[in-house]
N, C-alpha and C positions, 0 to 999 in steps of 0.2 A: 574233675574237669575236663582231661587230655577225653576222659572216653564219652564227654558228653556235644563233644567235639566232633569226636570220630565217629558217633554218630549220626548228630547234625550232618555232619558231609555226606555220608552211607547216603542220609533221609533225601537231600538233594542230589545225588546222583542218583536215586532210584527214581526220584520224580522228574531227570531232566533224561533219563531212558525209558518213561511212561510218553514223555511230553514228545520225545523223537518217534516213538511207537504208533502213536496216536497219529501225527504231521505224513509217517511214512505211508500211512494205511491210508487217511483221506487223498495221498499222492497218488496211491495205486486208484483207488476207487474212480480218479479223474480220469488217470491215464486209460482205465478199462472203459468207463464211460466213452472214450476218443475215439477208441477202437472198437465199439459196440456202433460211433455214428460214422465212421470209417468204412464199416462191411457192411449197412444200409446203404451209403452214396456208393460204393463200388459194385454192389447189387444193382442199384437201381440207375446205373449208368445210363445202359442201350434206352430204357423206359424213359429216363430224363429226355430222350432225343426222338418221339414220337409223337405226335401231336394232327389235328386236325380241326378245322372249321372252315364256314360256309363261303361259298365263294361262285362266282360268276365270270363266264369268257366273253368278249368281246367282237363284233363283227369289225369290219374295213370300216363303215361309218360312226364307230365308236358307242352303239345299244348292244344290249345285252343280247346275246341270243342262247346262252344254256345257263342253268344253272346246276350247282351242285357243292361237292366240298373238295378241298385242299388236303391232301393225306402225304402228309412228311415225316421220312424216314431219314433223321440225318445222325443217324447211328452205321457204324462199319459193319452194320449185320443184319440178316435179315430176320423178323418177328413173322409169329404165326398166330393164323386163327386169330386177323383183329376183324373186329366189328363196331361198330357205330352205330347211333340211330341218331339219324338227321330229319331236324322238323322244320316245316316250312309254312308259313301260311296258305303257299300256292298248293301242296301235295300231303296237307298234316304230318304223320310223323312215319317215315319210311325205315326200317331198316338195312345194313348195307354187310356185307360176310366176303372178306378177302383168306383164302387158304393162306398165303403168303403176302408179306409186305416188305419187297425189297430196298434195298436202301437210295433213299432220292425223294423227290417230290413228284406227286401225282397229281392229276385232277383227275376226276369221278364227274361225269354230268348226269342229273336225272331226266327222267323227261316221261308226263303221261300219253303225249301225241308221239307222230308218227308211226313208222313201220314196225318200229322193236320199244313198245315202251318198256321206262324202270330203267334202273342204271346202262350208263351206256359202257362203253370199255375206257379202261383204266389208261389213262395217256402221261407219260413223260411229259415236267412242264417246267417251267424256269419263270418260278414263281417272282422275279422281278420285272415279266413281262410285261409291256403292257396290253398284252393281249387276255390278260386275267388278274382281276380284281380279287381281293377280299372282303367280306361282308364284314362291316365292322360297327358299323351303326344302325344297322338295323335289327329291330326285337321279332320281325318278319323270321331269322332264318337263324340257325341253332343245332351246333352240335352236340350231343349227349352222350351218355357214357359211352364213351371210346372204352374197349379194352382188346386186348393183347396176348401172347405170350412170348418172351425172349427166345433167345438164342440157346438160353442155359435152361430154358422149361420154364423158368417165372412167371407168374397171371400176375397182368397188372390190369389195371383201372384208372383211367384217367375222368374228372366230374367236367359237368360245364364251366367251372369257374379255374381248372386246371392242376386242380391237387391231384395227385399222382398216389394210388396206395397198390401194397401188394395184395393178392386174392390169396386165400389161403384153398387149393384145388378142390371139387367136390369126392367125396367119398364114395366108391363105387361100391354100388347095391350088393 
């Protein structure tokens, strides 16, 4: 009888050890998944702080006097090879490329008129100023396909809906 009792105790001990090992493996998998998510979050830190949206500036009478985009880099680092596509019913689709985008908020106007048609100079802007307004309720203006390289060399794309994804760099030929 004692032998059977010992076998039963040994079997239950073995089951407890297997259950503990399975639970430890499950917890390790959970921690590894958290580490992967934390790494993705950390890697995208700068990219999450870069965005652009359609905007206009207003004259002294409160009338729109230029159309363009606000480009915002609220990170602490310069972004490189910034590009976007600006779509408007007035101008069609127009691409914009900046070699670098320092931290800050900028207004970039676009015009077909005047002495120098096309994109104007990039201006520092206070986005809370009444002189500048985001265009949020119109389907006539849209910023699409924002792309840039962050300060660590990772390439990113932000969609029209705001989704952010890391892009794999093109393989050189």
